[in-house]
N, C-alpha and C positions, 0 to 999 in steps of 0.2 A: 504494500500500500504506500502510495506517495503522499507525503504531507504537503500542505499548501506552502508556497513560498511566503516570506514575510509580507510581500506586496499584496498577496491574495487574502490576507486576513480580513475578517468582517469589521465594519466600523463599530466602535464601542457603543454600548447602549447610551441613550441620551439621558436617562433618568438616574444615572450614577454620579453625575457631576457633584463634586464636593464630598464624595464618600471618603470616610477615614478607613484605610486598609492597613492592617497589621501584616508586615512581611517578616517572617522568621526564616533566616538562612543559616544553614550549617556550613561552616568554613573549612571542612575537612580537606577539600581540594580547592585551593584558592583560585586558580585560573578558571575552573568550571563555575565556581561560585560567582566570580566577577561577571561572567557572561550571563548566567541565570538572572542575577540581580539587575544587570543592565537591561535585559529583555523585559523583566517584570516592571521596572521603573518606567521604561518607555511606554508600555501599555497603560500604566496608571496615568502617566502624564497626558497621553492622548485622550484618555477618558476624563481628564481634569479631576482626578481623584488624588487624595493625599496618601502617600505611602510612608508608614512609620517602620523603619528597619531595625530589627534586633538580631544579634548574632549569637548562635550557640555552637558548641563544638562539633556535634554530629547529628545525623538524622534521627536517632532515637530521642534526642532532647527536644526536637521541634514540637511534638504534640503537647508535652508538659508545658513548654514555654507559652504556646498559644493559649492553653487553658488558663494558666495563671494570669497572663497579661490581659486577656479578654475579660476575665472576671474583675480584675483590679481596675481596669479602665472603666468598666460599667459602674463599679462602686464609686469611682471618683467623678462620675458624671460626664465622662468623655469616652463613650462607648465606641468600639470599632464596628463598622458596618460589614466588614468581610476580613478574611485572612488569606495569606498566601504562604505556602510552605515551599522552601527551595533547598535542595541538597542533592547529593549524589552518593549512591552505593554501587561499588564496583565489585563483581564477584571475585573472590579470592580462592584460596585452597581449602578453606574450612566452611562449615555450615553457618558461620556468623552472618554471611550475606543474607541467607534466607530469613533468619530471625529479624535482622534490621529492616529488610525490605517489607516483610509481611507485617511486622508489628507496628512500624511507623505508619503504613497505609491503613491498617485496621484502626489505630488510635485516631488518625485524622478523620476517618469516616465516622467513627463514633462521636467525635467532637462536633462535626458538621451536622449530623442528624439529630443528636440529642439536644444540642444547643441552638438548632436552627440557624447555624452560622454558615453563610456562603464562604466556601473554602476551596481554593485551587491548590491541588497537589502537584507541585513541581519538583518532587524528589525523583531524580532519575535512577532507574535500576537497570544496570547495564553489565555486559560481560567484559568490556575493555575500556581503557582510557580514550581510545579513538572514537568509540561509540558515544561516550559521554560528551566529548568535545563537539561532535557533530550535532548532538541534540541540544547542547547548551548555547552554542554560538548564535549570536543575534543575526549574523549573516547566513545562517544555515537553518536548522529546524526551529530555533528560538523557543524552546520549551518554557523558559522563564516568562515570556510574554503569554504563552498559551495558558499557563497556570493563573496569571493575573486576569486574563480575559475570561477564564472559566469562573473565577470568583465573582467578577463583575457581572457576568451573564446571570448567575444565580441571584446575585443581589438585585439586579434589574427585575427578575421574576418575582422576588420577594416583595419589592416595592410596588410592583404592579398589582400583585395579589392583595396587598394591604390597602391599596387605593380603590379596589373594585367594590362596587356595591354588593352587599351580602343579601342573599335570599330573593333576588330578582329572578323571575322565570323568563 
């Protein structure tokens, strides 16, 4: 399957302007992280959304960081409208890859569904560094932008549903 080029990406939803989006990035692979973050920030800028970036050591720390920061921001009266998870897990010689890839994705899905939090999962799970770079590069598959766009698309849906009249036939 061929992914769309960056130029073929859909326009951002119009009802997400001004959204406050938490971006949690794992910096385990700096060059991959740089590209993922650049892609996500570009998509947020295009949508005129505010990205608040927080860094954690690895992919397993991302869900806990999102849960903590979303809760504390809401408590402080500055809630996040959506979240984006960015990181990379490259298969190694042990089963650690499977644990990190599966558990980070499961925890992010749990957070999104139980908290009704629009969340884009941009944690790459790949076999090689070359695959990771191809997916992360803004000039290539730009998965950082894809994760931000996914979060914004679900936020747009959430806002549209909240604005729709209830109980009309």
